[in-house]
Every structure is written in C-alpha cells, then in structure tokens.
N, C-alpha and C positions, 0 to 999 in steps of 0.2 A: 624365051620360055624357061631356060635354065635359071635365070635370075629370079623369075617369079616362083619357080619351084623351090629354090634355095630360100627365098624370103618366107615362103609358106612353112618350110621345115624349121626355120629359126623361130617363127611365131609359135609353132607347135611345141618346140622344146621349151620356149619361154612359158607357154601355158602349163607345161608339166612342172617347171620350176615353181610356178605359182601354186600348183596343187600340193607340192611338198611343203611350201610355206603355209598353205591353207591347213594342212594336217596339224602342224605344230601349233598354229594359231587356234585351231578348233579344240585341241586337247587342253590348251591353256584356258580358252574361253569356257569350256564345259566346267572346269573346276571353279573358275571365277564366278560363273553364272550361279552355281550352287551356293557359293559363299555370299555373293552380293545380292542375288535375287531372293534367296531364302532367308538370309540372316540380316541383310541390310548393312553388312560390314564392308567398308571400302578398304580392301587389303592391298596396300601399296607394296608390300613385300612378296606379292604372289610370284613375281619374276624370279626372286631368289630361290623359291622352291623348285623352279625349273633348273636353276644352277646346281642345286643339291643333287637332282637326278643326273645332270650331266657329269658332275664330278664323281658321283658314285659309279657311273659307267666307266669313267676314266680310271678310277682306282682299281676296279675289277679287271679292267684290261691290263693294267700294269702287273697286277698279282698273277694273272694267267700267263703273261709273257715271261715273268721271272721264275715263278715257282710251279706252275701247272700248265705248261705249253700244250698238253693234250686236251685242255679245255678251251683252247683259243677259238675253235670253230663253233662252240656252243655257249660261250659265256654271255653273249649279248642277250639271249633270251632270259638268262638268270638276272642280268643287269636290269632289265625292264621291271621284273618282279621286285627285286631288292630296292630299286629306286622308288617304286610306289610305297613300299612299307617304310623306308627311311624318311621320305618326305612327309608321309602321313603321320609318322610318330613325332617328328618335329612339329608338325601342325597341331597335334594333340597337346603338346607341351605349351605351345604359344597360345592356344585357345584357353588352356587352364590358367596360365599365369597372367595373361594380358587381355585377350579378347572378351572373355566372359564378364569382365568388369566394366566393359565399355559398350555393351549393347544399348541400343536406342540413342547412341551418341555418335553419329556418323562422322562429324568433324574430328572428334577425339580419336576415332579409329583410324582416320586418314593420317593424322599427325603421328600417332603412336606406331603404326605400321611403316610409315615412311622412315621414322627413326630406326625401327627394327631392320629395315632394308639396308640402311647405311652400316649398321652394326654387322649384319651378316656379310656384306661385301668386304668389310675389313677382316672378318674372320677367315673368309676365303683367301684373301691376300696373305694373311699370316700363315696359313697352312700350306697353300699351294703356290704362293708367289703371284706376282703381278702379271707374268707372262701367260699367254694363252697356251693351252695344252690340247692334245687331240688323242682320242681313244683309237687304238689299232682295231680296225674292223675285221671281222672274220672273212676268210677268203671267199665264202659264198655270197658275201655282200658286195664284193668288188666287181667291177665291170659293168656292162650295160647290155640291153637288148635293143634290137633294131627292127621295129615293126614295119618301117618304111625306109626306103633308100634315103640316106642323109639324115635320118632321125634316130638319135641315140638316147635311150631312156635309162638312167642309172638304176641298177637293181636296188640300191639302198633307198631310193625314192619310192619304189614300188612297195618295199617293206613298210615304210612309214605310212603309206596310204592304206595298206592292209591292216596295220595296227590301229590306225585311226578308225577304220570302218568297224572293226571288232569292238573297240572300246565304246564307240558311239552307240552301237547296238546294245551293248551291255547296260550302259547308262539309261538308254531309252526303256529297256525292259525293267530296270530297277525302279525308275520313276513312275512308270505307268502300268506295271504288271506285278508289283510286289507290295507287301504290307508296309515295308519301309518307305516306298514311294508314296503310298497313301498318307503316311504320317508327315512326310516332307511337304507334300502339296497342301495338306490341311494346315500345317504350321505356316506355310507361305501365305495362304489366303486369310487366315484368321488365327493368330497366335493365342489370343485370350480364350476363344471358344475351343481350340484344340486342347489347351491345358484343362479346360473344364470337363472335357469328355474323357480325360484320363491319359492323354498323350504326354509323355515326358519330353517336353519341348527342349529342355536343357540337354538331354541325351541326344535328341535329334540334331541340335546345333553342334554338339561336340563331334558327332560322327560326320555330319555334313562338312564341317570345316576340315577335318582330317581327310575326308574323301577328296575335297577340292584340292588340297595340298598334294595328296598322292597323285592325282591326275597331272598336276604340274610337274611332279617328279618324273612321270612317264614321258611327258612332253620333253623334259630335259634329256632323257635317254634317247628319244627320237632325234633331238637336236644334234647330238654328237655325230649322227650319220651325215649331216649336211653342213656342219660348221665346227670350228674349234671353240673351246670353252675357256672363258676367263671370268674373273670376279664379277664383272658387270654384264655378263651375257644375258641375264634375265631382264635387264633394263631395256634391251633391244626390242622386247616383245610386250612389255607391260602396257605401254600407251596404246599399241594396236589391239591388245587384248581387251582393255577397257572400252575401246572404240567398238570392237565387235559386239561386246555385251550390251552396250547402250543402244547401238544401232539396230541390233536384232531383237531387242526386248529382253530385259534382265531375267525374266522368268520363263522364257520360251526356248526350248531345245531346238526347234525348227528354225527359229529366228537366228540363233547362234550359228547354225550350219550355213544358212543363207548369207548372213552378213560376213562371216569369215571367208567364205568362198568369193564373195564379191570384192572384198577389200584385198585379199591376197592376189586374185587374178588381175585386178586393176593396177596394183603396184608392180606386179611382175611384167605386165605388158608395157606400162609406161616407162619402166626403168630401161627397157630396150631402146626407147627413143629419146629419153630424157635422163637427167641425173637422178640418183636415188632420192636425194632430199627434195627435188622438185616433184617427183612422183608422189612422195608422201604428203607434200603440201597440197597437191591437187586432189589426192584421194580424201584427205581430211576436209578440204573445202567442200567437196561434193557431199560427203556425209553430213556436214553441218547444214548444208542447204536442205537436204532431205529431212533432217531432224526438225528443222524449222517448220516444215510442212506437216510432219508426223512425229511429234515429240515423244510418243510412247514407243517408238521404234517400229521395225518392220512387222513384228508380231507381238501381240500382248494377250494376256489372259485377264478375265474378269476376276476381281478380288472383292470379297465381301468384307465390309468393315463393321 
C-alpha cells in the first residue's frame, strides 16, 4: 500500500510540474496565436521574446540585490510588468522595421524571423555571456505547500498558475468583450472588408504584434521561477508553442488552452517513465496523427472570405 501511495504522490507532483510547464506554454501560445492567427506571420523569433522577459527579470533581480535590497521581496511583480513593456517595445520596433514589409509572404516572414532569432541569441551572448543565469526569487516564493502527505507543491509554481489564469482572463475579455477585440476578430476574418468599414488594420497589426511579444516577455518572467536563463532558453519552447497553436487552432483561445494543457501534461507524465527526448517524440507523433484526422486543429472558427 505504501508503494502505491508513493507512486500516486509522484504522479500527482509530475502532474503539477506539467501544469507549470502548461502555464509557460500557454502564455507563449497566447501571444503566438495572436500574431500567427490574426496576422499570418510565422514568428520564429517568438522564443527570443521569452528570453527578453527572462533576462529582464534577472537584471532587476541583480539591481535589487546590489543597490536596493529592500525591494527584494517585491521586485518580481515589477519584473512581470517591465518584461511585458520591454518585450512589447522591441516587438513594435521589429514590426515597424521588418514584419510590416513582409505581410502576405509567410515563407519570407519565417526566414526573416529565423535570422532575427539567431541575431538576438548572439546579442544575448554578447551582453550576458554564454553561461546560464538565475534570478534570485523573493523569500515568499521559496518553499512549498503540502496538501497531502508526501506531496510537495512549490509556491513559485502556484504563482505561475495564478499569473496564467489572470492573463488568460484578461486576454479573453479583451478579445470578446472590448472594441479592440472586435477590430482584431474582424481583421482576422476578413481584412479587406474590415479596412473598408474604417478599421485601421495596420494599427491593429502593430498593436497585436506588440501584445503577442509582450505576453512572451511575461512568459519569460514566469520561466525564471522554474528554470535558469541562457541565450537559447526561448528555443526550448518555440517548437512546442507552434505545436500548441496549430494543434489547438490558430485563431481559437479555447483551443490554445486545451492543446497546451494536453501537450504539457503528456510530456510531464511520460518524462517520468521515459527520457525527455522520447517523451517529446511520442507527443509529437500523437499530435501529428490527430492533425491528420482533423487538420484544422481541435477548435476552429468560421472565416468569411
């Protein structure tokens, strides 16, 4: 009986680890779904915006440790906000200088943003070095809670889940309960007709790209609570993020939530029994099989042409 209860406790903790990974994946996928689903831009540099948020959190942590130790317990909340605005600002610059010239050319956006990804990785190496770094978490994020005997749930994982829940609710409200959301959904369904009705689709594209990049920055801040940061940290999530968006349906918020949960939990559970690479291969194979039966993804919306 003890071995069965220990096995159940391990599975429960693995499931919670899957939830932490699910939250980071979902934050990344929300931003990418807005960029890819609404604008048709294949942003291969999306993972580097996660790295921007992670390094921003690390820099603020170092500043607080050296110059403002009295802010050590509250800097992380500020880091989430600052990461959003810095990643969003960089996204605005990238959209203005590169992306807006490549609309309706998906292959060109893929190649251009892949090159941008390599450039950004080298910039990170030049500024922060090749070694991974870790932000010093506030004292209130350390430790764990024990809901059941033998089951320890990290407090930082609970914070990531709470942050993900709040942001998902805000995005849902913005897309389906605001004038901005109406413009975004109208542009998604019929760009030409939206422009004819007076919607500034270029402005919608600009804000949407910046918002998607900003969400990736917040995902980077959340990532620092569960892992260390290096120049290539974003590449660890970019393939899974595209997988989530395609599997769930590029224009479906509900699909992104369902697919990111399924993929994160499948990988976390299988990694306990198998190696990490084998778990990823099996997960990818299962997703491919499902997409062969349902190419539009788990959820899709009707689009007028």
